[in-house]
Structure formats: structure tokens, C-alpha cells
C-alpha positions in Angstrom: 84.7 200.2 19.0 84.3 200.5 22.8 82.8 203.5 24.5 84.2 205.7 27.2 83.8 205.8 31.0 83.6 209.3 32.4 84.7 209.9 36.0 82.3 212.7 37.0 82.8 214.9 40.0 79.7 216.2 41.8 79.2 218.9 44.5 80.3 218.0 48.1 77.4 219.8 49.6 76.4 223.0 47.8 74.5 222.1 44.6 75.6 225.4 43.1 79.1 224.0 42.7 78.0 221.9 39.7 79.8 222.7 36.5 78.5 223.1 33.0 80.7 220.2 31.8 79.4 218.0 34.5 75.8 218.7 33.6 76.5 218.1 29.9 78.3 214.8 30.6 75.6 213.6 32.9 73.1 214.3 30.2 74.8 212.7 27.2 76.2 209.4 28.6 74.1 206.3 28.1 74.0 205.4 31.8 75.4 206.6 35.1 76.9 204.3 37.8 76.0 205.7 41.2 77.1 204.7 44.7 73.6 205.5 46.0 71.0 206.0 43.3 68.7 207.9 45.7 71.4 210.6 46.3 72.3 210.9 42.6 68.6 211.1 41.7 68.2 214.2 43.8 71.0 215.9 41.9 69.6 214.8 38.5 66.1 216.0 39.4 67.5 219.4 40.5 68.9 220.0 37.1 66.2 218.2 35.1 68.4 215.4 33.8 66.6 212.2 32.9 69.1 209.4 32.5 69.5 205.7 33.5 71.0 205.1 36.9 72.8 201.9 37.8 73.6 201.0 41.4 77.3 200.3 41.9 78.7 200.3 45.4 81.2 198.5 47.7 78.9 195.4 48.0 78.4 195.1 44.2 79.5 191.8 42.8 82.1 191.1 40.1 79.2 190.2 37.8 77.7 193.6 38.3 81.0 195.2 37.4 81.4 192.9 34.3 77.9 193.9 33.0 79.0 197.5 33.1 82.2 196.7 31.3 80.3 194.7 28.7 78.1 197.7 27.9 81.2 199.9 27.5 82.8 197.3 25.3 79.7 197.3 23.1 80.2 201.0 22.4 78.0 202.7 25.0 79.4 205.6 27.1 79.0 205.5 30.8 79.5 207.8 33.8 80.5 207.0 37.3 79.7 209.3 40.3 79.9 209.1 44.0 77.5 210.5 46.6 79.6 213.7 46.9 82.9 214.9 45.4 85.3 213.0 43.2 84.6 209.3 42.6 87.2 206.5 42.5 89.1 207.8 45.5 88.4 205.6 48.6 85.4 204.7 46.5 84.0 201.6 44.7 84.3 203.4 41.3 88.0 202.6 41.3 87.1 199.0 40.5 85.5 200.1 37.2 88.4 202.3 36.3 90.8 199.4 36.9 88.7 197.0 34.8 88.5 199.6 32.0 92.3 199.9 31.9 92.6 196.1 31.8 90.2 196.0 28.9 91.5 198.9 26.9 88.5 201.1 27.5 89.0 204.8 27.4 88.6 206.7 30.7 88.2 210.5 30.9 87.8 212.7 34.0 85.3 215.5 34.4 86.7 217.1 37.6 84.8 218.7 40.4 85.0 219.7 44.1 87.1 217.6 46.5 86.6 217.6 50.3 90.3 216.6 50.7 91.7 219.5 48.7 89.2 222.0 50.1 90.0 221.1 53.7 93.8 221.3 53.0 93.3 224.8 51.6 91.3 225.8 54.6 93.6 224.4 57.2 96.0 227.3 57.4 98.9 224.8 57.3 101.8 224.6 54.9 100.6 222.1 52.3 103.7 221.4 50.3 103.1 217.7 50.9 100.1 215.8 52.2 98.9 212.2 52.6 95.3 211.3 52.3 94.4 208.5 54.7 90.6 208.3 54.3 88.7 206.7 57.1 90.8 204.9 59.8 90.2 201.2 60.1 87.5 200.3 62.6 89.1 197.1 64.2 91.5 198.3 67.0 94.4 196.2 65.8 94.4 197.5 62.3 93.7 201.0 63.5 96.6 201.0 65.9 98.9 199.6 63.2 97.9 202.4 60.8 98.5 205.1 63.4 101.8 203.5 64.3 103.0 203.7 60.7 102.0 207.4 60.7 103.8 208.4 63.9 106.8 209.8 62.1 105.0 211.0 59.0 106.3 214.5 58.2 103.7 215.4 55.5 100.3 216.8 56.5 97.8 214.0 57.1 94.2 214.2 56.0 91.4 211.9 57.4 87.7 211.5 57.0 85.6 210.9 60.1 81.9 210.5 61.0 80.5 212.5 63.9 79.7 209.5 66.1 83.3 208.3 65.9 85.1 211.6 66.2 85.7 211.6 70.0 87.4 208.1 69.9 89.4 209.1 66.9 90.7 212.3 68.5 91.7 210.3 71.6 93.6 207.8 69.4 95.3 210.7 67.6 96.4 212.3 70.9 97.7 208.9 72.0 99.8 208.4 68.9 100.7 212.0 67.9 100.6 213.8 71.2 98.4 216.7 72.4 100.5 219.5 70.8 100.1 218.7 67.1 98.0 221.2 65.2 94.8 220.0 63.7 92.1 221.6 61.6 88.6 220.1 61.9 86.6 221.0 58.8 82.9 220.3 59.2 80.1 220.3 56.7 82.2 221.8 53.9 80.2 224.1 51.4 77.0 223.6 53.4 75.0 226.1 55.5 76.7 225.1 58.7 80.3 224.9 57.4 82.8 225.3 60.2 86.6 225.1 60.5 88.2 224.8 63.9 92.0 225.2 64.1 93.6 224.1 67.4 95.8 221.4 68.9 94.8 217.8 69.1 94.6 218.1 72.9 92.4 221.2 72.6 90.1 219.3 70.2 89.8 216.4 72.6 88.8 218.8 75.4 86.4 220.8 73.2 84.4 217.7 72.1 84.1 216.4 75.6 81.3 218.9 76.1 80.4 219.7 72.4 78.3 217.1 70.5 80.0 216.4 67.1 77.6 217.0 64.2 78.1 216.6 60.4 80.8 214.9 58.4 84.4 215.9 59.3 87.7 216.2 57.4 90.6 216.3 59.8 93.9 217.9 58.7 96.8 217.2 61.0 100.3 218.6 60.7 103.1 216.1 60.2 106.0 215.5 62.6 108.4 218.4 62.7 111.9 217.6 61.4 113.4 218.5 64.8 110.8 216.6 66.9 113.0 214.1 68.7 114.5 212.9 65.5 117.1 210.1 65.8 116.5 209.7 69.6 117.7 206.3 70.9 115.7 204.1 73.2 118.4 204.7 75.8 117.7 208.4 75.6 114.0 207.8 75.8 114.5 205.6 78.9 116.5 208.3 80.5 113.5 210.6 80.1 111.2 207.9 81.5 113.4 207.5 84.6 113.4 211.3 85.2 109.6 211.3 85.3 109.6 208.3 87.7 112.1 210.2 89.9 109.5 213.0 90.0 106.9 210.7 91.2 105.2 209.3 88.0 104.2 205.7 87.9 106.3 203.7 85.5 103.4 202.9 83.2 102.4 206.6 83.1 106.0 207.7 82.5 106.4 205.3 79.6 103.1 206.4 78.1 104.1 210.1 78.3 107.5 209.6 76.7 106.1 207.3 74.1 103.9 210.1 72.8 106.9 212.4 72.6 109.4 210.0 71.0 107.5 207.7 68.8 108.5 204.6 70.7 105.7 202.2 71.8 104.7 202.4 75.5 105.1 198.6 75.8 108.5 198.8 74.2 109.7 201.4 76.7 108.2 199.5 79.7 109.8 196.2 78.7 113.2 197.9 78.4 112.7 199.6 81.7 112.0 196.4 83.5 115.1 194.6 82.1 
């Protein structure tokens, strides 16, 4: 009879957010798969838990995963954790869960704090629907394609971002969503320097031109309003472009401005204008 894999949530910053069930499960499983064993060891030492840690991260091989599955198939119980929060969401632990499902191994969840849900609750926005986008792709082509797909998203969008990439990401968000969309920048959640800034994307761009971003960020962005230029045709968009040109704007600048407002691509508008 095979064992069980436990998906174990851990605190996202404040160690006091650990639960009794998490501590019990971390203690009784036969081994714990950790994204970074050094990080997890600090947690285990804090609560005097002595258990075997197995490194399992995004660069782990199929053979590494199979060895874990083999132990579960032999009847051992295992746990999987991430560095902070709930594992198996934008996290290498999802590979183990999928392999467990394929091999008929039981999987149970021991829930804990989530930066995504915490930021959504703090945002002050209406969270009837939201989409979690994780980290944006780094390559410009993939990044632009992802943001292009999200231009007309009406649900609240939630992203993760590192401090050294925040300024570029805010600029890209302004380029694709416009300056007037509301954004909540949630920083260092549950830690000593927790901070939530609620403003527009344009205000966030200006704010971080002089302020150095510090700590890990969760960005919560309102979706496109149902009455935000819905169903506008390219002819109507071109009419707005021509009005700006008549007011003295350069054609490229006019196309860029209207692209932000309508969801059409700048190049698409410029090509149509030149025809």
C-alpha cells in the first residue's frame, strides 16, 4: 500500500502564522521535499522539528522526482513545502502532485497562508473574480504577448514581482493597461515592514522613480471596466488618432496614446493610418 504526499503550507513571512496541523504533519511524515532546504531548516529549527529534508526545486531531474515517488509507492509518507506560502502553485511541487495522481498515490493538503489571497484581501478592490499571473516572463517577446492577452481582462489581475524588476514592470503595465488603472502594491506581507500602496499605475510609476523598491511585491491590478471602450472599431480608434494629430501630436505618439485607451496595438493603428 502506497503512502501519502502532504502539501504543507508554511508562513509567508511571520513565523507565528504556523498552524498546529502544519507542525504535526511536518513532524510525522517520513521526509520533507523542500524548494530550498536552508530556508525550510530555519523553520524546522525554530519549532524543534528534526526530520529528513530532500531538495526538490525547478532544476531537479525526472530521476529526482521518480526517487520521491518510489518512496511514496513503498509506503512512506512525504511532505512538500515551498520557501513561503502554499506549495505547488507556480512552484516545482506541482510536478510531484501530478506524478502522484498518475501513480494513484493519495495527496492531501495542509493549507496555510497565501500571498495571493492576502494581497487580494488587502487591495480594497472588488474581488469577485481574479486571475493569478505569477511572475511575468522575462524575455520581451513573451512578456509583451502575455500582457497583450491581458489587455481586455475584466477580472482583477495579481502578479508577483521582485524589487529590482519593479520599475520596468510598472512601465510595461502602464504601456499596456494605461496610467489610470488602479493598482495595490503589497510589499513584505506579514513582515515587520509590511506596506500596501493603493494608487493608479501612473502614480506608481512616478512614485518609484524616486523611491527605491525594497522587498518582495504582490501587485493587484483592477481589470478592464465593462464600459472602457468596449466594442470600439479600428475606424473609431483611427478617428481619435487623427484628432490628436490635428492638435499637434506626432503620429507615432498619437497612435501610442490611443493604443493605451482602446486595446489596439500601436503598430496596428500606425499601419492603418499610413494606408
